[in-house]
Every structure is written in structure tokens, then in C-alpha cells.
C-alpha positions in Angstrom: -11.2 4.0 -10.0 -14.6 3.0 -8.6 -14.3 1.4 -5.1 -16.8 -0.3 -2.8 -17.3 -1.1 0.8 -18.3 -4.8 0.9 -19.0 -7.2 3.7 -17.4 -10.7 3.5 -20.0 -13.5 3.8 -17.5 -16.4 4.1 -14.1 -16.9 5.6 -11.5 -17.5 2.9 -7.7 -17.6 2.6 -5.4 -17.5 -0.4 -1.7 -18.7 -0.2 0.7 -17.5 -2.8 3.7 -19.4 -4.2 6.0 -18.0 -1.5 3.7 -19.1 1.4 2.2 -15.7 2.1 -1.4 -15.9 3.2 -4.2 -13.3 2.5 -7.4 -13.8 4.4 -10.9 -12.3 4.5 -13.2 -12.9 7.4 -17.0 -13.4 7.5 -18.7 -10.3 8.8 -15.8 -7.8 8.2 -16.1 -4.9 5.8 -13.4 -4.5 3.1 -12.6 -1.8 0.6 -12.6 -3.4 -2.8 -12.4 -2.7 -6.5 -15.2 -3.2 -9.0 -15.8 -6.8 -10.2 -13.3 -7.7 -13.1 -14.0 -9.9 -16.1 -12.8 -13.0 -14.1 -15.5 -12.4 -11.4 -13.0 -11.2 -8.8 -12.6 -8.1 -6.7 -9.3 -6.7 -5.5 -9.3 -6.2 -1.7 -7.3 -3.3 -0.6 -5.6 -4.1 2.7 -2.1 -4.8 3.8 -1.7 -6.5 0.3 -3.8 -5.9 -2.7 -5.2 -9.3 -3.5 -7.9 -10.6 -5.8 -10.7 -12.7 -4.2 -13.8 -14.2 -5.8 -16.7 -11.7 -5.8 -19.0 -14.4 -4.5 -17.4 -14.0 -1.1 -18.8 -10.5 -0.7 -22.1 -8.6 -0.6 -22.8 -6.3 -3.5 -21.7 -3.4 -1.2 -22.0 0.3 -1.4 -20.0 2.7 -3.5 -17.1 4.3 -1.6 -15.6 6.3 -4.5 -17.5 6.6 -7.8 -14.5 6.9 -10.1 -14.9 10.5 -11.1 -12.3 13.0 -10.1 -12.2 16.7 -10.4 -8.9 18.4 -10.7 -8.8 22.2 -10.2 -5.9 24.5 -10.8 -5.2 26.1 -7.5 -3.2 29.3 -7.3 -2.1 30.1 -3.8 -3.1 33.6 -2.8 -1.0 33.8 0.4 2.3 34.0 -1.5 3.6 36.6 -3.9 6.5 36.4 -6.3 9.6 38.3 -5.1 10.1 41.6 -6.8 13.1 42.0 -9.1 15.6 44.2 -7.3 17.8 44.6 -10.3 20.8 42.7 -8.8 
């Protein structure tokens, strides 16, 4: 997943159906997702909440979405020898 560090340009709050409030504050930097087809970014904080992209700067890439998995074989351990028991 590609993520971005973006600065909020306007104070904004969202209240869900249960009364929980998620807020972004002008001038603070947030870790967000890429922009989705609805023009929103997911802000990764205490809760993962979608906010309108227009509330944020374009931002800088934090993770580019490419991952490299390497098979690692530990060299400090050896298999126990079969003692025939």
C-alpha cells in the first residue's frame, strides 16, 4: 500500500453514528493512504477514518507500495543431530 505524509490545511471533524469524533487539525502532519475514487484519503491515527483529500496538501510519499520479501535462513542455529533414540 502506498502511503503519504500530508499536512492538514483546515480543521475538520467527523462524527459517526455512535457519537465518536475523529478530527484533523490545520498544520499537523498525518500519515494517509492514496486518494480513492471518492476523493478521500484514509488517515491512519487512533482510528482509520476517511477524510476529504481537499483538506490536505499533496504530501510526500512515505511508503511506495513495493515490498521485497526475502527468504531468510538463520545461520546461528543448527538442526539437532539424530541420536538414534
